[in-house]
Structure formats: structure tokens, C-alpha cells
C-alpha positions as CSV (number, residue, x, y, z in Angstrom):
1,M,15.5,19.0,10.2
2,T,12.3,18.5,8.1
3,Q,12.3,16.5,4.9
4,P,12.0,18.5,1.6
5,N,8.7,18.4,-0.2
6,Y,9.3,17.7,-3.9
7,L,6.8,19.4,-6.1
8,T,6.5,20.1,-9.8
9,P,5.9,23.8,-10.7
10,E,2.3,22.9,-11.4
11,G,1.9,21.3,-8.0
12,E,3.4,24.3,-6.3
13,A,1.0,26.6,-8.2
14,K,-2.0,24.5,-7.3
15,L,-1.0,24.6,-3.6
16,Q,-0.4,28.4,-3.7
17,A,-3.8,28.9,-5.3
18,E,-5.5,26.8,-2.6
19,L,-3.6,28.8,0.1
20,N,-4.7,32.1,-1.4
21,E,-8.3,30.8,-1.6
22,L,-8.2,29.7,2.1
23,K,-6.6,32.9,3.4
24,G,-8.9,35.2,1.4
25,P,-12.5,34.2,0.5
26,K,-12.8,31.2,2.7
27,R,-11.6,33.0,5.8
28,E,-14.0,35.9,5.1
29,E,-16.9,33.5,4.6
30,L,-16.1,31.8,7.9
31,A,-15.8,35.1,9.7
32,L,-19.3,36.1,8.5
33,R,-20.7,32.7,9.6
34,L,-19.2,33.2,13.1
35,R,-20.4,36.7,13.4
36,S,-23.9,35.6,12.4
37,A,-23.9,32.7,14.9
38,I,-22.6,34.9,17.7
39,Q,-25.4,37.4,17.1
40,M,-28.0,34.6,17.7
41,G,-27.3,34.7,21.4
42,D,-26.6,31.8,23.7
43,L,-23.4,30.2,22.4
44,S,-23.5,27.1,24.6
45,E,-26.4,25.6,22.6
46,N,-25.8,27.2,19.3
47,A,-25.0,24.5,16.7
48,D,-24.2,27.0,14.0
49,Y,-21.5,28.6,16.2
50,H,-19.9,25.2,17.2
51,K,-19.9,24.1,13.5
52,A,-18.3,27.4,12.4
53,K,-15.6,27.1,15.1
54,E,-14.9,23.5,14.1
55,D,-14.7,24.6,10.4
56,Q,-12.4,27.4,11.5
57,G,-10.0,24.9,13.2
58,F,-9.9,22.8,10.0
59,L,-9.3,25.8,7.8
60,E,-6.5,27.2,10.0
61,G,-4.9,23.7,10.2
62,R,-4.9,23.4,6.4
63,I,-3.4,26.9,6.0
64,Q,-0.6,25.9,8.4
65,E,-0.1,22.6,6.6
66,I,0.2,24.3,3.2
67,D,2.5,27.0,4.6
68,A,4.8,24.2,6.0
69,I,4.8,22.3,2.7
70,L,5.6,25.4,0.6
71,R,8.3,26.5,3.1
72,N,10.2,23.3,2.6
73,T,9.5,22.8,-1.2
74,V,12.1,21.7,-3.7
75,I,10.9,22.3,-7.2
76,I,11.3,19.4,-9.6
77,E,12.7,21.1,-12.7
78,K,12.1,19.7,-16.1
79,T,15.5,18.7,-17.4
80,K,16.6,16.7,-20.4
81,S,16.5,13.0,-19.6
82,S,19.9,11.7,-18.5
83,G,18.8,8.1,-19.1
84,V,18.4,7.6,-15.4
85,I,15.1,7.7,-13.5
86,F,14.8,10.5,-10.9
87,I,12.1,12.6,-9.3
88,G,10.3,14.3,-12.1
89,S,10.8,11.6,-14.7
90,H,8.0,10.3,-16.9
91,V,8.5,6.5,-17.0
92,T,6.8,3.9,-19.1
93,I,7.0,0.4,-17.6
94,Q,5.5,-2.9,-18.6
95,E,4.6,-5.9,-16.5
96,E,4.7,-9.3,-18.3
97,D,1.3,-9.9,-20.0
98,F,0.0,-6.4,-19.4
99,P,0.0,-3.3,-21.5
100,P,2.6,-0.6,-20.9
101,E,1.8,2.1,-18.2
102,T,3.3,5.6,-17.9
103,Y,3.9,7.2,-14.6
104,H,5.2,10.6,-13.5
105,L,7.5,10.3,-10.5
106,V,6.7,13.1,-8.0
107,G,6.9,13.8,-4.3
108,P,4.4,12.3,-1.8
109,T,2.5,15.6,-1.5
110,E,1.6,15.6,-5.2
111,A,1.1,11.9,-5.7
112,D,-2.1,10.9,-7.4
113,P,-1.9,7.3,-8.7
114,R,-5.3,7.4,-10.4
115,N,-3.9,10.2,-12.6
116,G,-0.5,8.5,-13.2
117,K,1.5,10.5,-10.6
118,I,3.3,8.2,-8.1
119,S,5.5,9.1,-5.2
120,H,9.2,8.4,-5.3
121,E,8.7,7.0,-1.8
122,S,6.0,4.5,-2.9
123,P,7.1,0.8,-3.4
124,I,7.0,1.2,-7.2
125,G,8.6,4.7,-7.0
126,K,11.5,3.3,-4.9
127,A,12.0,0.4,-7.3
128,L,12.2,2.8,-10.3
129,M,14.7,5.3,-8.8
130,D,18.1,5.2,-10.6
131,K,17.0,2.6,-13.1
132,R,17.6,2.9,-16.9
133,V,15.7,1.8,-20.0
134,G,15.8,-2.0,-20.3
135,D,16.3,-2.6,-16.6
136,I,14.0,-4.9,-14.7
137,A,12.7,-3.5,-11.4
138,E,11.0,-5.3,-8.6
139,A,8.6,-3.7,-6.1
140,D,7.2,-5.4,-3.0
141,T,3.7,-3.9,-2.8
142,P,0.8,-4.6,-0.5
143,G,-0.8,-6.5,-3.5
144,G,2.3,-8.7,-3.9
145,N,5.6,-8.6,-5.6
146,L,5.6,-6.8,-9.0
147,K,8.3,-7.2,-11.6
148,F,8.4,-4.9,-14.6
149,K,10.7,-3.7,-17.3
150,I,11.5,0.0,-17.9
151,I,10.5,0.8,-21.5
152,K,11.0,4.5,-21.8
153,I,12.2,7.5,-19.7
154,E,11.3,11.1,-20.5
């Protein structure tokens, strides 16, 4: 059995929009490129044709990938905080001698650390799960061991 893909409603909408774009305008654009390349004649030495076929493979692969993700999606509903960190929580943490940082705990598909979205499967995400305000969490990251205090959960 495949693992569920945890997504926020916004993340699901973003993937659905990408899928619609790929299945519609992008596929049509690629079909026109292929048709044009085929009309040029000899396909064995036609770089446009080979590039279009390669692009078609990537496009269809991405469509299959998004379909699989959406088929196994579990939506992270916004619920009132129970005081315990879970997928979907907004968590403010503070390392000693550093300013506080706020993260949104999401599934790996939607993770974007530069924008404050971290996966619940990442070292920091795993360390945060099931903690409460005031708890100290430790994460063994590639950059070393981090120790931080949970300041706020939303």
C-alpha cells in the first residue's frame, strides 16, 4: 500500500492547477511541435522531433506523478489547535541565541523550507511532532544536532 500524501487545501489546488495546465495547453503545444517536426521529413536526424519526443516523455511522466499524488492525498484540515503539534500546525520555535522562527508543518510533497514549510518527515519535523508549548525538541540534522524550544503552536 502506498503512503498517503499530506497536502493543505492550497497545495492540492496548486497541484490540480498544474495538472490542468499540463493536460490542456501544454499537451496541445507539444502536439503542434511534434506535428511540425514530423512534417520536416527525415526523423532520424531531426533534432526538433527528438527534443519534442523527450519533452513529451517528461510531460507525461509529470502528469502521472501528479495523478498518483492526488489519488493518495489526505487533506490537512485547519482545525483549532489542541496544544499538540501535528501535520498542518504553524509552530514557532527558538534555538538558543537565535531569533524565533515559524514553520508550517506539511507533507513532503508540499515542503518548501525557504518559505517556512517543512515536511513532517524531515529531521526538524519529526522532532516537532507531538510536542507542546514549552517542550524542548532535539533534531539530528545533516548540519549537526539542533536543540530548540517550542514557543507557540497555531
